[in-house]
C-alpha positions as protocol buffer text, in pm:
chain_id: "A"
residue {
  index: 1
  type: MET
  ca { x: 246 y: 2831 z: 329 }
}
residue {
  index: 2
  type: THR
  ca { x: -89 y: 2662 z: 355 }
}
residue {
  index: 3
  type: PHE
  ca { x: -242 y: 2434 z: 93 }
}
residue {
  index: 4
  type: THR
  ca { x: -612 y: 2370 z: 37 }
}
residue {
  index: 5
  type: LEU
  ca { x: -741 y: 2020 z: -27 }
}
residue {
  index: 6
  type: MET
  ca { x: -1037 y: 2042 z: -264 }
}
residue {
  index: 7
  type: GLY
  ca { x: -1169 y: 1692 z: -194 }
}
residue {
  index: 8
  type: ILE
  ca { x: -1336 y: 1537 z: -498 }
}
residue {
  index: 9
  type: PRO
  ca { x: -1402 y: 1805 z: -763 }
}
residue {
  index: 10
  type: GLY
  ca { x: -1749 y: 1778 z: -912 }
}
residue {
  index: 11
  type: LEU
  ca { x: -1882 y: 1587 z: -612 }
}
residue {
  index: 12
  type: GLU
  ca { x: -1848 y: 1855 z: -344 }
}
residue {
  index: 13
  type: SER
  ca { x: -2220 y: 1840 z: -266 }
}
residue {
  index: 14
  type: GLN
  ca { x: -2190 y: 1465 z: -205 }
}
residue {
  index: 15
  type: HIS
  ca { x: -1899 y: 1482 z: 39 }
}
residue {
  index: 16
  type: LEU
  ca { x: -2117 y: 1405 z: 340 }
}
residue {
  index: 17
  type: TRP
  ca { x: -2266 y: 1097 z: 174 }
}
residue {
  index: 18
  type: LEU
  ca { x: -1926 y: 985 z: 47 }
}
residue {
  index: 19
  type: SER
  ca { x: -1796 y: 997 z: 403 }
}
residue {
  index: 20
  type: VAL
  ca { x: -2016 y: 697 z: 491 }
}
residue {
  index: 21
  type: PRO
  ca { x: -1837 y: 435 z: 274 }
}
residue {
  index: 22
  type: PHE
  ca { x: -1498 y: 592 z: 347 }
}
residue {
  index: 23
  type: CYS
  ca { x: -1562 y: 585 z: 722 }
}
residue {
  index: 24
  type: SER
  ca { x: -1681 y: 224 z: 694 }
}
residue {
  index: 25
  type: MET
  ca { x: -1361 y: 131 z: 510 }
}
residue {
  index: 26
  type: PHE
  ca { x: -1157 y: 313 z: 774 }
}
residue {
  index: 27
  type: LEU
  ca { x: -1318 y: 117 z: 1056 }
}
residue {
  index: 28
  type: ALA
  ca { x: -1284 y: -211 z: 863 }
}
residue {
  index: 29
  type: ILE
  ca { x: -913 y: -146 z: 805 }
}
residue {
  index: 30
  type: LEU
  ca { x: -847 y: -60 z: 1169 }
}
residue {
  index: 31
  type: THR
  ca { x: -1047 y: -356 z: 1297 }
}
residue {
  index: 32
  type: GLY
  ca { x: -922 y: -615 z: 1049 }
}
residue {
  index: 33
  type: ASN
  ca { x: -554 y: -526 z: 1051 }
}
residue {
  index: 34
  type: GLY
  ca { x: -555 y: -458 z: 1424 }
}
residue {
  index: 35
  type: SER
  ca { x: -713 y: -797 z: 1499 }
}
residue {
  index: 36
  type: ILE
  ca { x: -467 y: -988 z: 1283 }
}
residue {
  index: 37
  type: LEU
  ca { x: -172 y: -795 z: 1430 }
}
residue {
  index: 38
  type: PHE
  ca { x: -293 y: -869 z: 1785 }
}
residue {
  index: 39
  type: LEU
  ca { x: -327 y: -1237 z: 1699 }
}
residue {
  index: 40
  type: LEU
  ca { x: 18 y: -1251 z: 1541 }
}
residue {
  index: 41
  type: ALA
  ca { x: 171 y: -1075 z: 1842 }
}
residue {
  index: 42
  type: THR
  ca { x: 5 y: -1290 z: 2111 }
}
residue {
  index: 43
  type: GLU
  ca { x: 38 y: -1635 z: 1954 }
}
residue {
  index: 44
  type: PRO
  ca { x: 396 y: -1770 z: 1968 }
}
residue {
  index: 45
  type: THR
  ca { x: 313 y: -2040 z: 1712 }
}
residue {
  index: 46
  type: LEU
  ca { x: 252 y: -1768 z: 1453 }
}
residue {
  index: 47
  type: HIS
  ca { x: 597 y: -1612 z: 1493 }
}
residue {
  index: 48
  type: SER
  ca { x: 725 y: -1776 z: 1176 }
}
residue {
  index: 49
  type: GLN
  ca { x: 912 y: -1597 z: 900 }
}
residue {
  index: 50
  type: MET
  ca { x: 606 y: -1561 z: 677 }
}
residue {
  index: 51
  type: TYR
  ca { x: 400 y: -1399 z: 951 }
}
residue {
  index: 52
  type: LEU
  ca { x: 679 y: -1158 z: 1048 }
}
residue {
  index: 53
  type: LEU
  ca { x: 660 y: -1019 z: 693 }
}
residue {
  index: 54
  type: LEU
  ca { x: 280 y: -1022 z: 708 }
}
residue {
  index: 55
  type: ALA
  ca { x: 286 y: -823 z: 1033 }
}
residue {
  index: 56
  type: LEU
  ca { x: 500 y: -550 z: 879 }
}
residue {
  index: 57
  type: LEU
  ca { x: 273 y: -546 z: 573 }
}
residue {
  index: 58
  type: MET
  ca { x: -27 y: -475 z: 795 }
}
residue {
  index: 59
  type: VAL
  ca { x: 164 y: -205 z: 984 }
}
residue {
  index: 60
  type: ALA
  ca { x: 237 y: -38 z: 649 }
}
residue {
  index: 61
  type: ASP
  ca { x: -135 y: -62 z: 563 }
}
residue {
  index: 62
  type: LEU
  ca { x: -229 y: 102 z: 891 }
}
residue {
  index: 63
  type: ILE
  ca { x: 25 y: 382 z: 845 }
}
residue {
  index: 64
  type: SER
  ca { x: -98 y: 470 z: 495 }
}
residue {
  index: 65
  type: THR
  ca { x: -461 y: 461 z: 614 }
}
residue {
  index: 66
  type: LEU
  ca { x: -394 y: 678 z: 920 }
}
residue {
  index: 67
  type: ALA
  ca { x: -205 y: 924 z: 701 }
}
residue {
  index: 68
  type: VAL
  ca { x: -505 y: 966 z: 468 }
}
residue {
  index: 69
  type: MET
  ca { x: -830 y: 909 z: 654 }
}
residue {
  index: 70
  type: PRO
  ca { x: -835 y: 1155 z: 950 }
}
residue {
  index: 71
  type: LYS
  ca { x: -781 y: 1458 z: 725 }
}
residue {
  index: 72
  type: LEU
  ca { x: -1016 y: 1318 z: 459 }
}
residue {
  index: 73
  type: LEU
  ca { x: -1298 y: 1272 z: 712 }
}
residue {
  index: 74
  type: CYS
  ca { x: -1237 y: 1620 z: 856 }
}
residue {
  index: 75
  type: LEU
  ca { x: -1267 y: 1754 z: 502 }
}
residue {
  index: 76
  type: PHE
  ca { x: -1592 y: 1566 z: 438 }
}
residue {
  index: 77
  type: TRP
  ca { x: -1752 y: 1631 z: 777 }
}
residue {
  index: 78
  type: PHE
  ca { x: -1630 y: 1975 z: 883 }
}
residue {
  index: 79
  type: ASN
  ca { x: -1515 y: 2135 z: 553 }
}
residue {
  index: 80
  type: ASP
  ca { x: -1164 y: 2154 z: 699 }
}
residue {
  index: 81
  type: TRP
  ca { x: -985 y: 2218 z: 370 }
}
residue {
  index: 82
  type: ASP
  ca { x: -657 y: 2374 z: 484 }
}
residue {
  index: 83
  type: ILE
  ca { x: -336 y: 2185 z: 554 }
}
residue {
  index: 84
  type: ALA
  ca { x: 1 y: 2336 z: 643 }
}
residue {
  index: 85
  type: ALA
  ca { x: 285 y: 2285 z: 398 }
}
residue {
  index: 86
  type: ASN
  ca { x: 496 y: 2080 z: 641 }
}
residue {
  index: 87
  type: ALA
  ca { x: 195 y: 1865 z: 732 }
}
residue {
  index: 88
  type: CYS
  ca { x: 123 y: 1816 z: 362 }
}
residue {
  index: 89
  type: PHE
  ca { x: 478 y: 1704 z: 285 }
}
residue {
  index: 90
  type: THR
  ca { x: 476 y: 1474 z: 589 }
}
residue {
  index: 91
  type: GLN
  ca { x: 147 y: 1318 z: 481 }
}
residue {
  index: 92
  type: MET
  ca { x: 287 y: 1264 z: 131 }
}
residue {
  index: 93
  type: PHE
  ca { x: 599 y: 1097 z: 272 }
}
residue {
  index: 94
  type: PHE
  ca { x: 402 y: 847 z: 483 }
}
residue {
  index: 95
  type: ILE
  ca { x: 145 y: 771 z: 210 }
}
residue {
  index: 96
  type: HIS
  ca { x: 394 y: 705 z: -69 }
}
residue {
  index: 97
  type: GLY
  ca { x: 657 y: 560 z: 165 }
}
residue {
  index: 98
  type: SER
  ca { x: 419 y: 298 z: 304 }
}
residue {
  index: 99
  type: SER
  ca { x: 316 y: 208 z: -52 }
}
residue {
  index: 100
  type: VAL
  ca { x: 682 y: 143 z: -143 }
}
residue {
  index: 101
  type: VAL
  ca { x: 729 y: -66 z: 173 }
}
residue {
  index: 102
  type: ARG
  ca { x: 416 y: -265 z: 88 }
}
residue {
  index: 103
  type: SER
  ca { x: 544 y: -333 z: -263 }
}
residue {
  index: 104
  type: ALA
  ca { x: 883 y: -449 z: -134 }
}
residue {
  index: 105
  type: LEU
  ca { x: 718 y: -680 z: 120 }
}
residue {
  index: 106
  type: LEU
  ca { x: 507 y: -841 z: -152 }
}
residue {
  index: 107
  type: VAL
  ca { x: 828 y: -926 z: -338 }
}
residue {
  index: 108
  type: PHE
  ca { x: 981 y: -1076 z: -23 }
}
residue {
  index: 109
  type: MET
  ca { x: 662 y: -1272 z: 50 }
}
residue {
  index: 110
  type: VAL
  ca { x: 660 y: -1434 z: -292 }
}
residue {
  index: 111
  type: PHE
  ca { x: 1026 y: -1528 z: -232 }
}
residue {
  index: 112
  type: ASP
  ca { x: 910 y: -1687 z: 94 }
}
residue {
  index: 113
  type: ARG
  ca { x: 650 y: -1890 z: -98 }
}
residue {
  index: 114
  type: PHE
  ca { x: 913 y: -1990 z: -354 }
}
residue {
  index: 115
  type: VAL
  ca { x: 1144 y: -2128 z: -83 }
}
residue {
  index: 116
  type: ALA
  ca { x: 854 y: -2298 z: 99 }
}
residue {
  index: 117
  type: MET
  ca { x: 741 y: -2482 z: -215 }
}
residue {
  index: 118
  type: CYS
  ca { x: 1071 y: -2547 z: -392 }
}
residue {
  index: 119
  type: GLU
  ca { x: 1302 y: -2602 z: -93 }
}
residue {
  index: 120
  type: PRO
  ca { x: 1068 y: -2715 z: 188 }
}
residue {
  index: 121
  type: LEU
  ca { x: 1335 y: -2914 z: 374 }
}
residue {
  index: 122
  type: ARG
  ca { x: 1572 y: -2616 z: 382 }
}
residue {
  index: 123
  type: TYR
  ca { x: 1305 y: -2351 z: 448 }
}
residue {
  index: 124
  type: ASN
  ca { x: 1408 y: -2271 z: 806 }
}
residue {
  index: 125
  type: ILE
  ca { x: 1775 y: -2269 z: 709 }
}
residue {
  index: 126
  type: ILE
  ca { x: 1737 y: -2033 z: 413 }
}
residue {
  index: 127
  type: LEU
  ca { x: 1470 y: -1806 z: 561 }
}
residue {
  index: 128
  type: ASN
  ca { x: 1600 y: -1778 z: 914 }
}
residue {
  index: 129
  type: HIS
  ca { x: 1499 y: -1500 z: 1150 }
}
residue {
  index: 130
  type: SER
  ca { x: 1816 y: -1305 z: 1077 }
}
residue {
  index: 131
  type: LEU
  ca { x: 1744 y: -1294 z: 703 }
}
residue {
  index: 132
  type: VAL
  ca { x: 1380 y: -1200 z: 759 }
}
residue {
  index: 133
  type: GLY
  ca { x: 1490 y: -921 z: 992 }
}
residue {
  index: 134
  type: HIS
  ca { x: 1725 y: -788 z: 725 }
}
residue {
  index: 135
  type: LEU
  ca { x: 1448 y: -807 z: 463 }
}
residue {
  index: 136
  type: ARG
  ca { x: 1215 y: -606 z: 683 }
}
residue {
  index: 137
  type: LEU
  ca { x: 1484 y: -342 z: 737 }
}
residue {
  index: 138
  type: LEU
  ca { x: 1550 y: -339 z: 362 }
}
residue {
  index: 139
  type: ALA
  ca { x: 1181 y: -276 z: 290 }
}
residue {
  index: 140
  type: LEU
  ca { x: 1174 y: 14 z: 539 }
}
residue {
  index: 141
  type: ALA
  ca { x: 1497 y: 159 z: 400 }
}
residue {
  index: 142
  type: LYS
  ca { x: 1362 y: 138 z: 46 }
}
residue {
  index: 143
  type: GLY
  ca { x: 1051 y: 331 z: 144 }
}
residue {
  index: 144
  type: VAL
  ca { x: 1249 y: 605 z: 319 }
}
residue {
  index: 145
  type: ILE
  ca { x: 1531 y: 643 z: 63 }
}
residue {
  index: 146
  type: LEU
  ca { x: 1309 y: 644 z: -246 }
}
residue {
  index: 147
  type: ILE
  ca { x: 1034 y: 870 z: -112 }
}
residue {
  index: 148
  type: LEU
  ca { x: 1233 y: 1124 z: 90 }
}
residue {
  index: 149
  type: PRO
  ca { x: 1347 y: 1314 z: -226 }
}
residue {
  index: 150
  type: MET
  ca { x: 983 y: 1379 z: -323 }
}
residue {
  index: 151
  type: PRO
  ca { x: 899 y: 1641 z: -57 }
}
residue {
  index: 152
  type: LEU
  ca { x: 1253 y: 1780 z: -79 }
}
residue {
  index: 153
  type: LEU
  ca { x: 1216 y: 1838 z: -454 }
}
residue {
  index: 154
  type: LEU
  ca { x: 872 y: 1991 z: -405 }
}
residue {
  index: 155
  type: GLN
  ca { x: 1001 y: 2242 z: -151 }
}
residue {
  index: 156
  type: ARG
  ca { x: 1219 y: 2410 z: -414 }
}
residue {
  index: 157
  type: LEU
  ca { x: 920 y: 2478 z: -643 }
}
residue {
  index: 158
  type: THR
  ca { x: 710 y: 2791 z: -664 }
}
residue {
  index: 159
  type: PHE
  ca { x: 339 y: 2716 z: -671 }
}
residue {
  index: 160
  type: CYS
  ca { x: 107 y: 2924 z: -890 }
}
residue {
  index: 161
  type: HIS
  ca { x: -187 y: 2826 z: -669 }
}
residue {
  index: 162
  type: THR
  ca { x: -228 y: 2631 z: -347 }
}
residue {
  index: 163
  type: ALA
  ca { x: -552 y: 2444 z: -415 }
}
residue {
  index: 164
  type: ILE
  ca { x: -481 y: 2069 z: -444 }
}
residue {
  index: 165
  type: SER
  ca { x: -748 y: 1891 z: -649 }
}
residue {
  index: 166
  type: HIS
  ca { x: -734 y: 1583 z: -433 }
}
residue {
  index: 167
  type: THR
  ca { x: -833 y: 1442 z: -94 }
}
residue {
  index: 168
  type: TYR
  ca { x: -470 y: 1412 z: 18 }
}
residue {
  index: 169
  type: CYS
  ca { x: -129 y: 1553 z: -72 }
}
residue {
  index: 170
  type: ASP
  ca { x: -50 y: 1346 z: -379 }
}
residue {
  index: 171
  type: HIS
  ca { x: 291 y: 1402 z: -535 }
}
residue {
  index: 172
  type: MET
  ca { x: 186 y: 1441 z: -899 }
}
residue {
  index: 173
  type: ALA
  ca { x: -115 y: 1654 z: -809 }
}
residue {
  index: 174
  type: MET
  ca { x: 120 y: 1900 z: -640 }
}
residue {
  index: 175
  type: VAL
  ca { x: 376 y: 1887 z: -921 }
}
residue {
  index: 176
  type: LYS
  ca { x: 108 y: 2003 z: -1163 }
}
residue {
  index: 177
  type: MET
  ca { x: 46 y: 2310 z: -943 }
}
residue {
  index: 178
  type: ALA
  ca { x: 402 y: 2437 z: -986 }
}
residue {
  index: 179
  type: CYS
  ca { x: 456 y: 2739 z: -1210 }
}
residue {
  index: 180
  type: ASN
  ca { x: 833 y: 2705 z: -1246 }
}
residue {
  index: 181
  type: HIS
  ca { x: 1053 y: 2428 z: -1386 }
}
residue {
  index: 182
  type: ASN
  ca { x: 914 y: 2097 z: -1258 }
}
residue {
  index: 183
  type: ARG
  ca { x: 1074 y: 1855 z: -1504 }
}
residue {
  index: 184
  type: PRO
  ca { x: 1299 y: 1693 z: -1236 }
}
residue {
  index: 185
  type: ASN
  ca { x: 989 y: 1618 z: -1027 }
}
residue {
  index: 186
  type: ARG
  ca { x: 807 y: 1462 z: -1322 }
}
residue {
  index: 187
  type: ILE
  ca { x: 1114 y: 1256 z: -1418 }
}
residue {
  index: 188
  type: TYR
  ca { x: 1157 y: 1135 z: -1061 }
}
residue {
  index: 189
  type: GLY
  ca { x: 787 y: 1044 z: -1040 }
}
residue {
  index: 190
  type: PHE
  ca { x: 815 y: 841 z: -1360 }
}
residue {
  index: 191
  type: PHE
  ca { x: 1137 y: 683 z: -1233 }
}
residue {
  index: 192
  type: MET
  ca { x: 952 y: 577 z: -917 }
}
residue {
  index: 193
  type: ILE
  ca { x: 680 y: 406 z: -1121 }
}
residue {
  index: 194
  type: LEU
  ca { x: 940 y: 207 z: -1315 }
}
residue {
  index: 195
  type: LEU
  ca { x: 1150 y: 121 z: -1011 }
}
residue {
  index: 196
  type: VAL
  ca { x: 874 y: 34 z: -764 }
}
residue {
  index: 197
  type: VAL
  ca { x: 578 y: -92 z: -965 }
}
residue {
  index: 198
  type: GLY
  ca { x: 759 y: -208 z: -1279 }
}
residue {
  index: 199
  type: LEU
  ca { x: 1062 y: -376 z: -1119 }
}
residue {
  index: 200
  type: ASP
  ca { x: 869 y: -531 z: -829 }
}
residue {
  index: 201
  type: LEU
  ca { x: 607 y: -672 z: -1067 }
}
residue {
  index: 202
  type: LEU
  ca { x: 884 y: -814 z: -1285 }
}
residue {
  index: 203
  type: LEU
  ca { x: 1046 y: -985 z: -985 }
}
residue {
  index: 204
  type: ILE
  ca { x: 711 y: -1121 z: -865 }
}
residue {
  index: 205
  type: GLY
  ca { x: 624 y: -1252 z: -1212 }
}
residue {
  index: 206
  type: PHE
  ca { x: 965 y: -1418 z: -1247 }
}
residue {
  index: 207
  type: SER
  ca { x: 933 y: -1579 z: -903 }
}
residue {
  index: 208
  type: TYR
  ca { x: 588 y: -1717 z: -977 }
}
residue {
  index: 209
  type: ALA
  ca { x: 708 y: -1851 z: -1309 }
}
residue {
  index: 210
  type: LEU
  ca { x: 971 y: -2051 z: -1118 }
}
residue {
  index: 211
  type: ILE
  ca { x: 710 y: -2164 z: -865 }
}
residue {
  index: 212
  type: LEU
  ca { x: 471 y: -2283 z: -1137 }
}
residue {
  index: 213
  type: GLN
  ca { x: 754 y: -2464 z: -1309 }
}
residue {
  index: 214
  type: ALA
  ca { x: 848 y: -2637 z: -983 }
}
residue {
  index: 215
  type: VAL
  ca { x: 496 y: -2741 z: -887 }
}
residue {
  index: 216
  type: VAL
  ca { x: 351 y: -2816 z: -1230 }
}
residue {
  index: 217
  type: HIS
  ca { x: 310 y: -3178 z: -1123 }
}
residue {
  index: 218
  type: ALA
  ca { x: 207 y: -3096 z: -767 }
}
residue {
  index: 219
  type: THR
  ca { x: -141 y: -3106 z: -621 }
}
residue {
  index: 220
  type: CYS
  ca { x: -385 y: -2816 z: -606 }
}
residue {
  index: 221
  type: LYS
  ca { x: -314 y: -2794 z: -234 }
}
residue {
  index: 222
  type: ALA
  ca { x: 40 y: -2683 z: -305 }
}
residue {
  index: 223
  type: LEU
  ca { x: -75 y: -2412 z: -544 }
}
residue {
  index: 224
  type: ASN
  ca { x: -338 y: -2299 z: -294 }
}
residue {
  index: 225
  type: THR
  ca { x: -66 y: -2170 z: -63 }
}
residue {
  index: 226
  type: CYS
  ca { x: 3 y: -1891 z: -314 }
}
residue {
  index: 227
  type: SER
  ca { x: -353 y: -1797 z: -407 }
}
residue {
  index: 228
  type: ALA
  ca { x: -396 y: -1540 z: -129 }
}
residue {
  index: 229
  type: HIS
  ca { x: -72 y: -1368 z: -221 }
}
residue {
  index: 230
  type: LEU
  ca { x: -158 y: -1368 z: -593 }
}
residue {
  index: 231
  type: PHE
  ca { x: -498 y: -1213 z: -531 }
}
residue {
  index: 232
  type: PHE
  ca { x: -351 y: -942 z: -310 }
}
residue {
  index: 233
  type: ILE
  ca { x: -88 y: -863 z: -576 }
}
residue {
  index: 234
  type: LEU
  ca { x: -361 y: -818 z: -838 }
}
residue {
  index: 235
  type: VAL
  ca { x: -563 y: -589 z: -611 }
}
residue {
  index: 236
  type: THR
  ca { x: -256 y: -380 z: -527 }
}
residue {
  index: 237
  type: TYR
  ca { x: -79 y: -341 z: -860 }
}
residue {
  index: 238
  type: VAL
  ca { x: -377 y: -308 z: -1095 }
}
residue {
  index: 239
  type: HIS
  ca { x: -490 y: 1 z: -902 }
}
residue {
  index: 240
  type: ALA
  ca { x: -132 y: 130 z: -875 }
}
residue {
  index: 241
  type: LEU
  ca { x: -64 y: 101 z: -1248 }
}
residue {
  index: 242
  type: PHE
  ca { x: -397 y: 258 z: -1345 }
}
residue {
  index: 243
  type: SER
  ca { x: -354 y: 547 z: -1102 }
}
residue {
  index: 244
  type: SER
  ca { x: 1 y: 617 z: -1219 }
}
residue {
  index: 245
  type: ILE
  ca { x: -82 y: 597 z: -1590 }
}
residue {
  index: 246
  type: THR
  ca { x: -379 y: 832 z: -1561 }
}
residue {
  index: 247
  type: HIS
  ca { x: -154 y: 1096 z: -1404 }
}
residue {
  index: 248
  type: HIS
  ca { x: 62 y: 1101 z: -1716 }
}
residue {
  index: 249
  type: ILE
  ca { x: -164 y: 1021 z: -2011 }
}
residue {
  index: 250
  type: GLY
  ca { x: -521 y: 998 z: -1878 }
}
residue {
  index: 251
  type: HIS
  ca { x: -622 y: 1354 z: -1965 }
}
residue {
  index: 252
  type: ASP
  ca { x: -975 y: 1252 z: -2070 }
}
residue {
  index: 253
  type: ILE
  ca { x: -1058 y: 1091 z: -1735 }
}
residue {
  index: 254
  type: SER
  ca { x: -1272 y: 1311 z: -1512 }
}
residue {
  index: 255
  type: PRO
  ca { x: -1098 y: 1442 z: -1196 }
}
residue {
  index: 256
  type: HIS
  ca { x: -1347 y: 1287 z: -955 }
}
residue {
  index: 257
  type: THR
  ca { x: -1303 y: 944 z: -1118 }
}
residue {
  index: 258
  type: HIS
  ca { x: -926 y: 965 z: -1088 }
}
residue {
  index: 259
  type: ILE
  ca { x: -939 y: 1084 z: -725 }
}
residue {
  index: 260
  type: LEU
  ca { x: -1187 y: 813 z: -621 }
}
residue {
  index: 261
  type: LEU
  ca { x: -966 y: 547 z: -782 }
}
residue {
  index: 262
  type: ALA
  ca { x: -657 y: 691 z: -614 }
}
residue {
  index: 263
  type: ASN
  ca { x: -824 y: 665 z: -275 }
}
residue {
  index: 264
  type: LEU
  ca { x: -938 y: 310 z: -349 }
}
residue {
  index: 265
  type: TYR
  ca { x: -581 y: 223 z: -447 }
}
residue {
  index: 266
  type: LEU
  ca { x: -466 y: 329 z: -101 }
}
residue {
  index: 267
  type: LEU
  ca { x: -753 y: 191 z: 106 }
}
residue {
  index: 268
  type: LEU
  ca { x: -882 y: -120 z: -75 }
}
residue {
  index: 269
  type: PRO
  ca { x: -566 y: -336 z: -33 }
}
residue {
  index: 270
  type: SER
  ca { x: -547 y: -238 z: 334 }
}
residue {
  index: 271
  type: MET
  ca { x: -910 y: -343 z: 384 }
}
residue {
  index: 272
  type: LEU
  ca { x: -882 y: -669 z: 188 }
}
residue {
  index: 273
  type: ASN
  ca { x: -545 y: -770 z: 330 }
}
residue {
  index: 274
  type: PRO
  ca { x: -671 y: -909 z: 666 }
}
residue {
  index: 275
  type: ILE
  ca { x: -972 y: -1068 z: 493 }
}
residue {
  index: 276
  type: ILE
  ca { x: -759 y: -1248 z: 233 }
}
residue {
  index: 277
  type: TYR
  ca { x: -493 y: -1372 z: 473 }
}
residue {
  index: 278
  type: GLY
  ca { x: -739 y: -1429 z: 757 }
}
residue {
  index: 279
  type: ILE
  ca { x: -939 y: -1669 z: 539 }
}
residue {
  index: 280
  type: LYS
  ca { x: -652 y: -1843 z: 359 }
}
residue {
  index: 281
  type: MET
  ca { x: -404 y: -1894 z: 640 }
}
residue {
  index: 282
  type: LYS
  ca { x: -504 y: -2208 z: 828 }
}
residue {
  index: 283
  type: GLU
  ca { x: -304 y: -2122 z: 1138 }
}
residue {
  index: 284
  type: ILE
  ca { x: -498 y: -1799 z: 1187 }
}
residue {
  index: 285
  type: GLN
  ca { x: -828 y: -1978 z: 1134 }
}
residue {
  index: 286
  type: VAL
  ca { x: -736 y: -2242 z: 1394 }
}
residue {
  index: 287
  type: LYS
  ca { x: -634 y: -1981 z: 1649 }
}
residue {
  index: 288
  type: ARG
  ca { x: -955 y: -1787 z: 1597 }
}
residue {
  index: 289
  type: LEU
  ca { x: -1157 y: -2105 z: 1646 }
}
residue {
  index: 290
  type: CYS
  ca { x: -969 y: -2195 z: 1962 }
}
residue {
  index: 291
  type: ARG
  ca { x: -1021 y: -1846 z: 2102 }
}
residue {
  index: 292
  type: GLY
  ca { x: -1393 y: -1868 z: 2023 }
}
residue {
  index: 293
  type: ILE
  ca { x: -1425 y: -2203 z: 2204 }
}
residue {
  index: 294
  type: ALA
  ca { x: -1231 y: -2074 z: 2502 }
}
């Protein structure tokens, strides 16, 4: 079976113009994340626990971007609408799986900040390389285990039509195309929202409450170590919550608005990630300066 990606309904005539900002974001994501990853890989002084998590976060950003953008640009530039069923399910797995991995890493990174600020003398003992390695494997396992049932559940459905009103193979967009019993798919999608977005946000909020309690008498410099992570959390989860809610109750929102926001949810954090951490992390700034002088 072959599905048809409709792009952005209502803005079909603007696809060529829309490709310009999307292509610019694509290049910015590849350049920014690739540069930071190269720097983290080549500088031994940046092989700390925090940066090992940051490296995997950027890999997840690159995977989600590469899963979306090539087909999206082919759609915009060459009107290449068709996508095979297996390719569609694979794209869905990597898009949603990388989002789950990203969410798990944000939880682990705020735990890293909690240990760094509340137990600075025991930081290297608590967050040793073995623990960080296990956390990275846990994030990958979470993405695979939670997302793998999505394409498997979709394969059992019968689709009344094969035109996907989206720029990529989104899970809920495909569930709505089914003409037979799709309640398990809807329940699982809602379960994923609660488990990934809801639970991870709860853990992050609880961790930051403990951090604020511990550093309430500290200087602004101490709080500044968390500002980059806080900003990235806001960018990531505000879009995620809005996109998920509109799938279930946002019936009055126009399709092109929802699809544009869904694409921004996937691409904007990946584009801002290297900017946020590249500016805030002093070690990266120092290494960039030294490379420029050399």
